[in-house]
TIZA-470777 format. One line per 8 residues: their letters; for each residue x, y, z of C-alpha. Coordinates in steps of 0.1 Angstrom, whole numbers, plus 5000, padded with zeros to 4 digits. Example, Ala and Ser with C-alpha at 12.3 -4.5 7.8 and 13.67 -1.06 7.14 Angstrom:
! residues 2
AS = 5123:4955:5078  5137:4989:5071;
//
This chain:
! residues 779
MNSSVFLR = 0125:2352:5211  0099:2337:5235  0070:2361:5241  0071:2351:5279  0105:2366:5283  0105:2403:5293  0135:2427:5293  0135:2445:5326;
LTVMLVQL = 0161:2472:5321  0168:2507:5312  0193:2515:5285  0214:2547:5288  0229:2558:5255  0259:2580:5259  0280:2596:5231  0316:2595:5237;
WPCSPNMQ = 0342:2618:5222  0359:2603:5191  0392:2588:5198  0410:2605:5167  0424:2639:5174  0421:2648:5136  0383:2643:5139  0382:2665:5168;
NSSAQHTI = 0400:2694:5151  0383:2690:5117  0357:2716:5110  0339:2691:5089  0336:2666:5118  0303:2663:5137  0304:2660:5176  0279:2641:5196;
QPFTAVRR = 0266:2655:5229  0245:2639:5255  0210:2654:5259  0177:2651:5276  0155:2658:5244  0161:2654:5208  0185:2680:5195  0200:2685:5161;
VKRGWLWE = 0236:2693:5158  0251:2703:5125  0269:2676:5109  0268:2653:5139  0251:2623:5155  0216:2626:5169  0210:2606:5200  0176:2598:5213;
PLFATEEQ = 0179:2584:5248  0150:2561:5260  0146:2545:5293  0131:2510:5295  0120:2494:5327  0132:2457:5330  0103:2433:5326  0095:2400:5310;
ISPDPVYI = 0107:2402:5273  0082:2401:5245  0085:2378:5215  0097:2406:5195  0128:2426:5201  0124:2455:5225  0134:2489:5215  0156:2508:5237;
GQLKSDLD = 0169:2537:5218  0180:2554:5184  0210:2570:5169  0208:2592:5139  0231:2612:5118  0221:2649:5109  0232:2640:5074  0203:2614:5071;
KQDGNLKY = 0178:2626:5045  0156:2597:5053  0158:2586:5017  0174:2553:5027  0208:2563:5013  0226:2559:5047  0232:2526:5065  0237:2523:5102;
ILTGEGAG = 0261:2496:5115  0264:2485:5152  0295:2467:5165  0311:2459:5198  0300:2438:5229  0267:2421:5224  0262:2435:5188  0243:2410:5167;
SFFVINEY = 0234:2388:5198  0220:2410:5226  0216:2440:5205  0205:2447:5168  0201:2480:5151  0178:2489:5122  0202:2498:5094  0177:2522:5078;
NGKIYVTQ = 0166:2543:5108  0192:2536:5135  0168:2521:5161  0183:2497:5186  0167:2468:5200  0174:2441:5227  0169:2406:5217  0177:2387:5249;
KLDREKKP = 0174:2390:5286  0201:2409:5303  0215:2402:5338  0233:2430:5356  0248:2408:5382  0267:2391:5353  0275:2421:5332  0265:2455:5342;
FYTLRAQA = 0273:2475:5310  0283:2469:5273  0306:2491:5252  0295:2493:5215  0305:2514:5184  0282:2530:5159  0289:2539:5122  0269:2554:5093;
INRSTQLP = 0280:2548:5056  0267:2558:5022  0251:2528:5005  0261:2540:4973  0297:2546:4978  0301:2525:5010  0320:2554:5025  0314:2566:5060;
VEPESEFI = 0295:2598:5063  0301:2600:5101  0331:2591:5120  0328:2557:5142  0316:2567:5176  0317:2545:5209  0291:2545:5235  0280:2524:5264;
IKVRDVND = 0248:2507:5272  0244:2505:5311  0220:2478:5325  0200:2492:5353  0193:2469:5383  0160:2456:5395  0154:2435:5428  0159:2401:5414;
NEPQFLDG = 0184:2386:5440  0175:2374:5475  0198:2382:5505  0222:2354:5515  0240:2345:5549  0273:2333:5536  0288:2324:5571  0258:2304:5584;
PYVATVPE = 0249:2284:5604  0262:2304:5633  0273:2291:5668  0279:2316:5697  0287:2314:5734  0279:2339:5761  0283:2335:5798  0252:2328:5818;
MSPEGTSV = 0237:2355:5838  0250:2382:5814  0233:2415:5819  0208:2427:5794  0224:2444:5762  0254:2421:5763  0265:2414:5727  0263:2378:5717;
TQVTATDA = 0274:2377:5681  0268:2394:5647  0253:2380:5615  0258:2395:5582  0237:2389:5551  0248:2401:5515  0226:2410:5484  0238:2407:5448;
DDPSYGNS = 0217:2436:5435  0232:2472:5429  0236:2489:5463  0240:2524:5443  0206:2522:5428  0174:2520:5446  0166:2499:5477  0172:2464:5461;
ARLLYSLI = 0204:2459:5482  0194:2476:5515  0189:2450:5541  0169:2450:5574  0174:2423:5601  0147:2410:5625  0142:2383:5650  0120:2355:5639;
QGQPYFSV = 0127:2333:5669  0144:2338:5702  0123:2363:5720  0124:2374:5749  0159:2363:5756  0176:2379:5726  0173:2409:5703  0190:2419:5670;
EPKTGVIR = 0198:2453:5658  0180:2459:5625  0208:2475:5606  0239:2458:5618  0226:2423:5627  0242:2423:5661  0225:2398:5685  0223:2409:5721;
MASQMDRE = 0210:2396:5755  0175:2408:5762  0174:2392:5797  0196:2373:5823  0195:2336:5817  0205:2306:5841  0227:2279:5823  0214:2255:5850;
TKDQYLVI = 0178:2260:5837  0186:2259:5799  0221:2260:5785  0213:2262:5747  0191:2285:5726  0181:2284:5690  0176:2318:5673  0165:2325:5639;
IQAKDMVG = 0174:2359:5622  0158:2373:5590  0174:2396:5565  0150:2414:5541  0159:2438:5513  0139:2469:5500  0144:2481:5537  0119:2455:5548;
QPGGLSAT = 0091:2469:5526  0065:2446:5512  0075:2428:5481  0112:2426:5492  0131:2395:5492  0143:2379:5524  0165:2351:5538  0169:2335:5573;
ATVTINLS = 0199:2323:5594  0200:2300:5624  0222:2310:5654  0229:2284:5681  0237:2302:5712  0252:2284:5741  0254:2297:5777  0288:2291:5792;
DINDNPPK = 0290:2282:5830  0300:2305:5858  0305:2297:5894  0271:2308:5907  0261:2276:5926  0276:2265:5959  0281:2227:5966  0254:2209:5982;
FQQRLYYM = 0253:2176:6003  0223:2153:5994  0226:2137:6029  0228:2155:6061  0240:2126:6079  0264:2096:6066  0270:2064:6084  0302:2044:6081;
SVSEEAPV = 0322:2016:6100  0358:2006:6103  0375:1976:6119  0399:1982:6147  0423:1960:6128  0423:1983:6098  0458:1998:6093  0466:2035:6088;
GTTVGKIF = 0455:2046:6054  0424:2025:6051  0395:2039:6032  0366:2044:6056  0341:2056:6030  0331:2083:6005  0309:2113:6005  0298:2135:5977;
AEDSDTGD = 0285:2172:5973  0268:2181:5942  0274:2213:5924  0252:2224:5895  0282:2241:5878  0306:2224:5855  0345:2222:5850  0366:2242:5875;
NAAMDYFI = 0335:2260:5887  0323:2227:5901  0359:2217:5917  0357:2216:5954  0378:2206:5985  0367:2186:6015  0378:2195:6050  0374:2178:6085;
EADSSDFF = 0368:2203:6112  0397:2204:6136  0378:2190:6166  0371:2157:6149  0402:2150:6128  0424:2132:6152  0418:2096:6138  0405:2104:6103;
YIITNNET = 0414:2127:6074  0399:2134:6040  0412:2139:6005  0394:2150:5973  0391:2128:5941  0395:2155:5914  0380:2132:5888  0348:2124:5905;
QEGIILLK = 0348:2152:5929  0342:2128:5959  0356:2132:5994  0374:2100:6006  0376:2096:6044  0408:2077:6053  0421:2063:6087  0447:2086:6102;
KRVDYESQ = 0455:2066:6133  0446:2033:6146  0412:2030:6162  0405:2008:6194  0372:1993:6199  0379:1989:6237  0388:2026:6239  0361:2043:6217;
RRYSIHVK = 0335:2027:6196  0320:2056:6178  0332:2088:6162  0313:2118:6148  0330:2142:6124  0319:2173:6106  0328:2174:6069  0328:2207:6050;
AVNRYIDE = 0328:2210:6011  0342:2243:5997  0343:2256:5961  0378:2257:5950  0373:2288:5929  0351:2316:5939  0335:2342:5918  0334:2373:5939;
RFLKEGPF = 0305:2387:5920  0283:2362:5938  0297:2363:5974  0267:2383:5983  0244:2355:5977  0260:2333:6003  0290:2311:6012  0299:2287:5986;
EDTTIVKI = 0302:2256:6010  0282:2231:6028  0285:2209:6058  0275:2174:6067  0279:2151:6095  0297:2116:6094  0293:2090:6120  0317:2062:6120;
NVEDADEP = 0313:2030:6141  0343:2010:6152  0339:1971:6147  0354:1948:6173  0381:1924:6162  0403:1898:6179  0436:1917:6179  0471:1905:6185;
PVFTLENY = 0488:1911:6218  0502:1948:6221  0536:1955:6236  0539:1983:6260  0568:1996:6239  0576:1992:6202  0613:1989:6208  0631:1980:6241;
VMEIVEGA = 0666:1991:6249  0685:1971:6277  0717:1970:6292  0739:1943:6309  0775:1944:6321  0798:1920:6302  0811:1890:6318  0778:1886:6338;
MSGALVGV = 0772:1850:6347  0747:1827:6327  0711:1834:6340  0716:1870:6347  0686:1892:6341  0687:1915:6312  0654:1931:6312  0616:1923:6310;
VSARDPDD = 0591:1928:6280  0555:1931:6286  0524:1927:6263  0487:1922:6268  0457:1912:6249  0437:1944:6240  0404:1926:6236  0380:1923:6265;
ADSPVRYS = 0386:1886:6267  0421:1895:6280  0438:1862:6268  0470:1852:6284  0502:1859:6264  0532:1836:6257  0567:1852:6249  0593:1837:6227;
IVHSMPLK = 0626:1848:6210  0623:1841:6172  0654:1859:6160  0686:1872:6175  0718:1889:6160  0745:1875:6163  0730:1841:6154  0746:1824:6185;
RLFSINEH = 0718:1820:6211  0730:1840:6239  0695:1848:6254  0664:1831:6266  0630:1845:6276  0606:1833:6301  0575:1825:6282  0551:1836:6310;
NGAIITTE = 0565:1869:6324  0588:1880:6294  0620:1882:6315  0651:1879:6292  0682:1863:6307  0716:1854:6295  0726:1818:6285  0763:1825:6288;
PLDREIAS = 0786:1853:6297  0788:1881:6273  0819:1896:6259  0817:1933:6249  0849:1931:6227  0831:1904:6206  0798:1921:6202  0788:1952:6219;
WHNLTVTA = 0751:1951:6208  0726:1922:6205  0694:1928:6184  0665:1904:6195  0630:1899:6181  0605:1889:6208  0570:1878:6199  0539:1876:6221;
TETRNPEK = 0512:1851:6212  0477:1848:6225  0474:1813:6241  0436:1811:6229  0443:1820:6194  0479:1813:6184  0475:1831:6150  0474:1864:6168;
ISEANVYV = 0511:1873:6171  0528:1905:6177  0567:1914:6175  0590:1939:6192  0625:1946:6188  0649:1944:6218  0683:1960:6217  0707:1947:6243;
EVLDVNDN = 0740:1969:6249  0768:1951:6266  0784:1975:6291  0822:1974:6291  0843:1964:6322  0881:1965:6323  0889:1929:6315  0915:1934:6288;
APEFPKNY = 0951:1944:6297  0969:1968:6273  0992:1953:6249  1016:1962:6219  0997:1972:6188  1023:1953:6167  1055:1932:6169  1083:1957:6170;
ETFVCENA = 1116:1951:6153  1141:1969:6175  1179:1971:6167  1209:1986:6184  1243:1991:6170  1274:1977:6186  1289:2013:6186  1257:2028:6201;
VSGQQIQS = 1264:2053:6229  1245:2056:6263  1211:2075:6262  1204:2068:6225  1168:2062:6216  1164:2030:6197  1125:2025:6196  1093:2042:6203;
ISAVDKDD = 1064:2020:6215  1028:2025:6223  0998:2004:6234  0961:1995:6226  0933:1983:6247  0903:1963:6236  0883:1978:6264  0864:2011:6261;
SAEGHHFY = 0871:2039:6284  0848:2067:6289  0875:2091:6300  0898:2079:6272  0927:2056:6275  0959:2064:6294  0988:2040:6296  1019:2039:6318;
FSLAQEDT = 1050:2022:6306  1079:2008:6327  1107:1981:6326  1100:1950:6348  1121:1950:6380  1133:1915:6376  1147:1922:6342  1183:1913:6341;
NSSHFIVK = 1190:1937:6313  1178:1968:6331  1213:1982:6331  1214:1980:6293  1182:1997:6284  1160:2023:6299  1121:2029:6294  1109:2065:6294;
DNQDNTAG = 1072:2072:6296  1062:2101:6275  1029:2106:6293  1010:2106:6260  1004:2069:6257  1039:2065:6243  1073:2055:6255  1109:2056:6243;
IFTGKSGF = 1134:2029:6246  1169:2042:6253  1203:2025:6256  1217:2024:6293  1253:2018:6284  1277:2024:6254  1289:1997:6234  1274:1962:6226;
RRQEQFFF = 1291:1930:6212  1273:1906:6190  1298:1879:6197  1287:1879:6234  1249:1884:6230  1231:1887:6198  1195:1894:6213  1181:1912:6244;
YLPILIQD = 1146:1904:6257  1131:1936:6275  1099:1929:6296  1078:1960:6293  1051:1966:6318  1019:1984:6305  0992:1997:6328  0959:2011:6319;
NGTPPLTS = 0938:2035:6339  0907:2013:6342  0889:2004:6374  0906:1983:6386  0937:1989:6364  0951:1960:6346  0989:1955:6338  1004:1933:6312;
TNTLTVTV = 1040:1923:6303  1051:1926:6267  1084:1914:6256  1105:1936:6232  1133:1919:6214  1164:1941:6207  1189:1928:6181  1225:1937:6181;
CDCDTEVN = 1237:1949:6149  1271:1956:6133  1264:1990:6119  1285:2012:6096  1290:2049:6101  1256:2055:6084  1239:2031:6109  1227:2009:6082;
TFYCRYGA = 1206:1979:6096  1201:1960:6064  1228:1935:6071  1217:1935:6108  1182:1922:6098  1195:1894:6077  1223:1885:6101  1196:1883:6127;
FMYSLGLS = 1176:1861:6106  1206:1837:6099  1216:1838:6135  1181:1826:6144  1186:1796:6121  1219:1789:6136  1241:1800:6105  1272:1818:6105;
TEALVAVL = 1283:1845:6080  1304:1818:6061  1274:1794:6059  1253:1824:6046  1278:1831:6018  1279:1794:6009  1240:1791:6007  1240:1823:5984;
ACILIFLV = 1267:1808:5962  1248:1775:5959  1216:1794:5950  1236:1812:5921  1251:1781:5908  1215:1765:5906  1201:1795:5888  1230:1794:5862;
FFLAILTI = 1225:1757:5857  1188:1760:5853  1193:1788:5827  1217:1766:5808  1192:1737:5806  1165:1761:5793  1187:1774:5766  1197:1737:5755;
RQQQKKKP = 1160:1727:5753  1150:1758:5733  1178:1750:5708  1166:1714:5704  1131:1727:5697  1145:1749:5671  1165:1720:5652  1155:1684:5652;
PFSEKMEE = 1184:1661:5664  1176:1632:5641  1172:1629:5604  1140:1617:5587  1152:1581:5587  1162:1582:5623  1126:1597:5629  1109:1567:5614;
FRENIVSY = 1130:1544:5634  1122:1561:5667  1086:1558:5659  1089:1519:5661  1087:1513:5698  1089:1478:5710  1068:1472:5741  1064:1443:5763;
DDEGGGEE = 1043:1433:5792  1054:1405:5815  1047:1400:5851  1073:1374:5857  1075:1354:5889  1080:1318:5872  1110:1298:5864  1113:1313:5829;
DTEAFDIS = 1107:1349:5838  1141:1360:5824  1136:1342:5792  1101:1356:5784  1116:1379:5759  1147:1387:5740  1164:1418:5751  1194:1415:5728;
ALRTRTVM = 1178:1440:5706  1180:1466:5732  1217:1463:5738  1243:1486:5724  1276:1475:5713  1293:1504:5732  1279:1495:5765  1281:1458:5777;
RTHKPRKN = 1279:1449:5814  1299:1421:5828  1279:1389:5833  1273:1378:5869  1259:1344:5876  1222:1348:5888  1215:1332:5921  1187:1308:5927;
VASEIQNL = 1160:1334:5935  1132:1309:5941  1149:1289:5967  1160:1322:5986  1124:1336:5985  1112:1302:5997  1136:1301:6025  1127:1337:6036;
YRQSLQVG = 1090:1330:6033  1094:1300:6055  1113:1321:6081  1084:1346:6081  1060:1320:6089  1079:1311:6120  1094:1343:6133  1078:1369:6113;
PDSAIFRQ = 1094:1394:6088  1130:1408:6095  1134:1445:6081  1171:1440:6079  1168:1407:6059  1144:1421:6035  1164:1454:6030  1195:1432:6022;
FISEKLEE = 1174:1411:5999  1161:1441:5979  1195:1457:5977  1210:1424:5963  1182:1422:5937  1188:1460:5927  1225:1454:5922  1219:1422:5900;
ANTDPSVP = 1194:1442:5879  1220:1470:5873  1249:1447:5864  1233:1417:5847  1224:1422:5809  1200:1394:5808  1175:1410:5831  1151:1438:5819;
PYDSLQTY = 1168:1470:5805  1180:1498:5829  1148:1519:5823  1125:1492:5837  1108:1495:5871  1110:1464:5895  1090:1466:5927  1096:1443:5958;
AFEGTGSL = 1071:1444:5986  1065:1423:6017  1027:1415:6021  1029:1400:6055  1030:1366:6071  0998:1354:6052  0978:1324:6060  0989:1292:6076;
AGSLSSLG = 0987:1275:6041  1018:1292:6030  1025:1301:5993  1016:1278:5964  1040:1298:5940  1059:1280:5914  1091:1296:5930  1096:1264:5950;
SNTSDMDQ = 1090:1240:5921  1127:1231:5918  1124:1211:5951  1109:1177:5950  1076:1168:5966  1094:1146:5990  1111:1176:6005  1078:1193:6013;
SYDYLADW = 1048:1180:6036  1013:1191:6025  0995:1173:6053  0982:1207:6065  0959:1210:6033  0938:1185:6050  0929:1212:6077  0918:1238:6052;
GPRFKQLA = 0883:1224:6048  0863:1209:6020  0874:1233:5993  0910:1220:5996  0901:1182:6000  0909:1173:5964  0944:1192:5966  0951:1176:5999;
GMYSSHRT = 0945:1142:5984  0969:1149:5957  0997:1161:5979  0991:1144:6012  1018:1120:6025  0991:1095:6033  0980:1090:5997  0983:1056:5983;
VGD = 1007:1046:5955  0978:1044:5931  0965:1078:5938;
//
């Protein structure tokens, strides 16, 4: 081994009782007892304990003890053997004398003890002379480990201004040496850095406040704690730990304004809610301890108020009411800043608030006119003549210049212009009479504009109520259908009536009903007023005859309670009915309807029968069409034939108009019309045309002509088929030139005179030369 390595340990040899019970009871076995001096036991082990101090190990093995049997004659006949933990590596034994040596450095912190077994045998027989015995080598500790702070670095927090002795935190160091042996693991704490603010308990490591400290002065401290073993004696090992101690804030400082006087300004045009300015009071505390609220003292808060910005802790002054430069040009307000959360422990040091003064100047501005009222309510009686005064609005320029004001109406409801305003004095008048029953309220928007600065405009709302007058007479609320049976008896009620009035009555409407005095049917019916705005119509006699009179017209007088009262006459129509015993008026209603149309009962039955026949016929047609849709009426060949449609387009009008196409293919063998010679159509049309030039068209002549042409078309098979459409129309007398149609070509030129063509102008000169009677033979 290296000679520089020393073994610093103490070996304690302890003999244990043998494990075998046979050995314990055998009288031939030897027992091993611990001893403090060399002692010989009969036929047993001899132990020689030896204590060695741990030190640097020498190059040679270090002797730590010896074991010996009492049977050893020291003649070398016995052989000692060592087995167990560390045997042969850490520990060796001299097989001749039983001395044990340590060959390597031991570390108690890694292994505090070793368990070994000793045995002695006869070299000749190789038989054991002593039973195998187990013993322990315990490694005694020396101070070879420094203390350690396993939880460092430390961070602690303590409220500022804490009293002396307040516990801050505790630090703990550990030592790997044996705490049960010596002072190697006994630690002592001391303060290396942190005086005079902190102290530490030597045995526990508890750090305490040594004096009161203000966070606003210094909010963090660095404390160094030392832990030293051997109870702090010289030569002991030590370690240090750093503790960061933060002072937490408490509310021990009031807010303070940096300015005793603030200056601000606001325009008189600024609307309510405008920010006038900001103020700030500083507080050395932090967090909630620095939170504050701002207040304006009551005697100066009429036009301004203040709010707190919780993020910046600023006080924001806002406009509470509109200011007027002409009324007041300067305001002085007192603002107070108060801590929101108060620590009662520091109330004795004074109030946690501060006060400052804010002076606010009002800036002059060109303001728009100001109405005396924001809303005007006016009244006018309905029916007032055009130009009647409704009311007057008034506005003035609030500035010192006092500019004149011009008034106008920019909007009205309803849209119809019923009012006008005097642009100089603001008088509102009507442009036409008002009717409360059409609109009882009118909403106007009136503007006032400065004449010197038209951009300055103000508005005011004017509400005009139209007061009611009794200008509408009462009337029936609906058209009553009143019936009376022929077999009605006298005094029977046949109708209940009421009335409505478009006017409005403050006391409530009350109507009076009566029968007009001039009524010729007054003996047939009676009107009874129920005094509850209703009346009953009763029969005045028994028995009515429809054959004599089907309707009765009763003029009912209705009077209201207005001032003055109005009366109207409303006609009630009473229909006489032929009622059965159940007084069924259904037939009476329809009988009255047919009577109004001038139809009798027999005519009504005939009309109903015709309607029924028409419905049956219509249903039959629908049924036939549905059957035709389900089954085609032609075969495939007939379908092909039907698709070949022959069409023609001939306008006619000439001599050969009836021979322009062959219509024989359209004839059927079963239907042949009798031939009737065709008249000379061209000559007839020419004669008619010439008559029209002289005396104008005769409707009777043309109706006869058209009828004849229609008859010929229906009977003559040589004309177009029956499903063609022929039209005849008279276009008027036309020009003096007459017609140039070929319809007159069957006459000779000698029969006609074309001398008038010469009067038509240059365009007809060549035609006049061809047909004129003055032409030469060679022409």
